[in-house]
Structures are given as C-alpha cells and as structure tokens.
C-alpha positions in Angstrom: 35.8 1.8 -22.3 34.8 -0.9 -19.8 31.8 -3.1 -20.8 28.6 -3.4 -18.7 28.7 -6.4 -16.3 25.2 -7.9 -16.8 25.6 -10.0 -13.7 26.2 -6.9 -11.6 23.1 -5.3 -13.0 21.0 -8.4 -12.2 22.4 -8.4 -8.7 21.5 -4.8 -8.2 17.9 -5.4 -9.5 17.5 -8.5 -7.3 18.8 -6.6 -4.2 16.5 -3.6 -4.9 13.6 -6.0 -5.4 14.3 -7.8 -2.1 14.5 -4.4 -0.3 11.2 -3.3 -1.7 9.5 -6.5 -0.9 10.7 -6.2 2.7 9.5 -2.6 2.9 6.1 -3.6 1.6 5.8 -6.5 4.0 6.5 -4.2 7.0 4.4 -1.3 5.7 1.2 -0.5 7.5 -1.3 2.1 6.3 -4.7 3.3 7.6 -7.6 4.2 5.4 -10.7 5.8 6.8 -14.2 6.8 5.8 -17.1 8.8 7.3 -14.9 11.3 9.0 -12.8 8.6 10.6 -15.9 6.8 11.9 -14.6 3.7 10.2 -10.8 2.9 10.0 -9.1 0.1 8.3 -5.4 -0.9 8.9 -3.8 -2.7 6.0 -0.3 -4.0 5.3 1.8 -3.6 2.1 0.5 -6.9 0.8 -3.0 -5.5 1.0 -4.1 -7.8 3.9 -6.6 -6.1 6.2 -5.0 -6.1 9.7 -7.8 -4.4 11.7 -11.1 -2.7 11.4 -12.2 0.0 13.9 -15.8 1.2 13.9 -17.0 4.1 16.0 -20.0 2.8 18.0 -22.0 5.9 17.2 -22.3 4.9 13.6 -23.7 1.5 14.3 -27.4 1.5 13.6 -29.2 -1.7 13.2 -31.8 0.0 11.0 -29.1 1.2 8.6 -26.5 -1.5 8.1 -26.1 -0.5 4.4 -24.4 2.7 5.4 -22.0 0.9 7.7 -21.2 -1.6 4.9 -20.5 1.2 2.4 -18.2 3.0 4.9 -16.2 -0.2 5.5 -15.8 -0.7 1.7 -14.7 3.0 1.4 -12.2 2.6 4.2 -10.7 -0.6 2.7 -10.4 1.1 -0.7 -8.8 4.1 0.9 -6.2 1.9 2.6 -5.6 0.0 -0.6 -4.9 3.3 -2.5 -2.4 4.3 0.2 -0.5 1.0 -0.3 -0.4 1.7 -4.1 0.8 5.2 -3.4 3.6 4.0 -1.1 4.7 1.4 -3.6 4.7 3.9 -6.5 6.7 6.4 -4.4 9.3 3.8 -3.6 9.8 2.4 -7.1 11.5 5.5 -8.7 14.0 5.5 -5.8 15.4 2.1 -6.7 19.0 2.6 -8.1 19.1 1.9 -11.8 15.3 1.8 -12.1 14.6 5.4 -13.2 13.2 4.4 -16.6 11.6 7.4 -18.4 8.0 6.8 -19.1 7.6 3.8 -16.7 5.2 5.8 -14.6 
C-alpha cells in the first residue's frame, strides 16, 4: 500500500485555495431592499462597488427610511457573498470534511 504524499496534499489545498480566492475576487453580487428601490453591488471581498437608488424613494422629509434601505441592501449583498463562498467550499477536491458546515 502506497503512503500518502503530504506534499501533494498541501499542493492540492494551496491550488484549491488560490482558485477560490480568484473566484471570490471576481465575484459580483447584488443585494436589494424596498422592492428593488435600493440596490447594492458588492464583490466577493465584501467591498461595495455601487449603490443605485430609485429617485422615487428619495424624500428629504424621511431620510431615515432611505438609510435603513441602504443598510438592508448592503446586508443582503453581504449574505449573498457568504452563500456563494459556502456553496464553493464543499466542491474543493479533498475538502469534503464531514461536519465542517
């Protein structure tokens, strides 16, 4: 029976980690709130790339609602990044560890 080559395992893990890092750097998701009145685009590093606000929701008398919608849209986008990351982790060769997620 041939022994396990630990260097090969480390190389596989490193390659998988680099692939995942590249995928997350190029990932873009969009979160929204208020029936898509506020949209936030975010990358896989959770950096906000853009914010779109429907002019109909802008009311100088009610800035608090707009602020709440922006927070909700950012949180929505952040959750989508987390979901994407979690969906990719189990697909890394050799990383299907029972009970990890």
